[in-house]
N, C-alpha and C positions, 0 to 999 in steps of 0.2 A: 695727625701730631695729636696728643693728648694735650686738653686744657688747662690750664694754670688759673688759678684763683689765688692770687695773694692776699691773706687776710690782715688786718692790722692791729690785732687783739682778741682776745675772746669776750663778750659781748655782754654774756651770762648762762650760764651752768640752769637747768633749770629738774630737778629730782621731785619724784611723787613720795609725799607726806605724809604722815596720819591725819590728825587734825589741827584746826590752828589752834585750839589755844594751845597744845605739845608743843607743837612747831616753834608759835610764836615765844615760848617760855625757854625754849631750849637757845634760838639760834639768838633772839633779841635780850634775853635774859644771861645767860651763861655767858654766847658767847660775844656780846656787848654788839651784836650787826643794828643799826635802828630799821626796822620796818618800814618803807617808804612807801609801799604801795600796796592796797588789799582790793581785789576786783574780781569777777566773775571770771572763770576761764573762759576764752570768746571761743573755744573750739568743745568744750563739754562743761555747757552753762551749770551742772549741776556739782559742779565744785570752784573752790575758791582760789584765785592765783596771789599765791604770796610773793613780794618782794624785797628781798634785805640788800642792802648797804655792805658789802663785804669789806669796806674800809679806803677803798681804792678808786669809788666811783664804779665799780664793776658790778654786778647783781651776781645773787644768787636765789633762785627762786623754785617754791615749792606749789604744786598740786593738792589741793588739800580737800577734804569733806568731813563735815561736823560728826558725819556718825561711824567716819574710822577709825579702828580701835589704834593707839599707838602701839608696835610690835617689835620689843627692843634685838630680834635674831637678827645676827649677822648678813647683809647682806651676801649672797652667792658672789663665790670669784669665777667667774664664765666669762666667755668671748664676747666682748658686746657691754658689759659689765662695768659700773663702774668702781674704781678697785680703793681708792681715796680719793678727797679733798683736801689737799694741802693748804692753810692759811698762814701766809705771814704777819710774824707777831715781833713784837720787840724783844731785845733779851730782857729787859725786866718784865715784860706781861708773863713770855717762856718760864723765866723762875718761879713768877705767881702760879703759874697753871701747875708745874711740879710739883707744887701742894696742895693748892687748891680745890684740885682736881677731884680726888680724896672725896675729901673735907666735901663735896657738893653729890659726891655719891658718884662719879665719873670713873671706875679703875681704868688704870692707864698704862702704859708702857714705862714711864717714865723718860729721863734724857736719854736719845738712841745717837749715840755719835756715827754721822755720816761722812765725815773728811773734812767737807767744806760748809757742813751747819748739822744743829742738832736739831731733832725731831723727836715730838711725843705723842704718841698716837692712842684714841683711845675710839668710843663707840657715842654717834647720838642716837638720842630716844628710838629712833627708826632702826636701826642697827649701820646704817653706814657708817664706816670708819673715815675718821678724820685726824688729819694730823698739823699739828702748830709746826709749825717753820722758823728756824733764827739762822740769818748767815753769819758764818765766824767772821766775815772779812767785809770793811766799807772798801767800795773800787777807788780809786783816784780819780781827783778833780776829772770833769769833761770825760770819765768813762763809766760802762755802765756793769752792775751784776753779769749778765751776758759775758760783755768781752773779758771778765777776768777767769771766770769762768772755763770759758774757749780757750783761754792762754794757757792756764792752771791745766787744764785736758791735754793740750800739745807739751806740755812739760811731762806728764806724765807720761805719756806714750813715749817719750823720746827717752827719757829714762827707763822703760819699762816696770814701771808701777804698777799693781793693779786696779787702785782706786786716788780719788785724789784726796791728798792729804794737805795740811796744813801749812807744810814745807812747798808743795806746790804754789797756793797761794799768796804765798808770803815773794815766790820768787814772781807771778804772773802782776802782781801790783804794784814790783819793782820794776820790771819791764815796760808795765803799761805808761807808769809816771813820768817816764823821759822823756 
């Protein structure tokens, strides 16, 4: 019988970054993530392990080296690679980012309508694809985002639609509010 190991959430994600200066400048300076811990990589002492708070108590960490050059070449899309990391933002922050990223020297996609959320994509200084995401709904009292999305998905399937739209979200939130 296969083993099942239930997880309770993402603890942290660790990426390979360039150097401390450029990594801190972007993640703390542009994305506003506080650097909360900096210590040697306990498995590779010549590297530094940077820990940033992604805003919800979850961590994103980087292995960096002082002598590693920053390279903005997009990370490859291949099996086992990270395609992108999506960070949740408020609607107000999303709107500021649409305008502010270009001014800060970070070309981006502008608003991308995903039906149930708006997204904006751009690359960090090391070529990692970053998404800023904001949901188009607020769950009813006592309900979670996941419950709304699951209910909207069932409605979408029942109605034969290709993707979740704001119509499905409205119907799902009404159902869950009962």
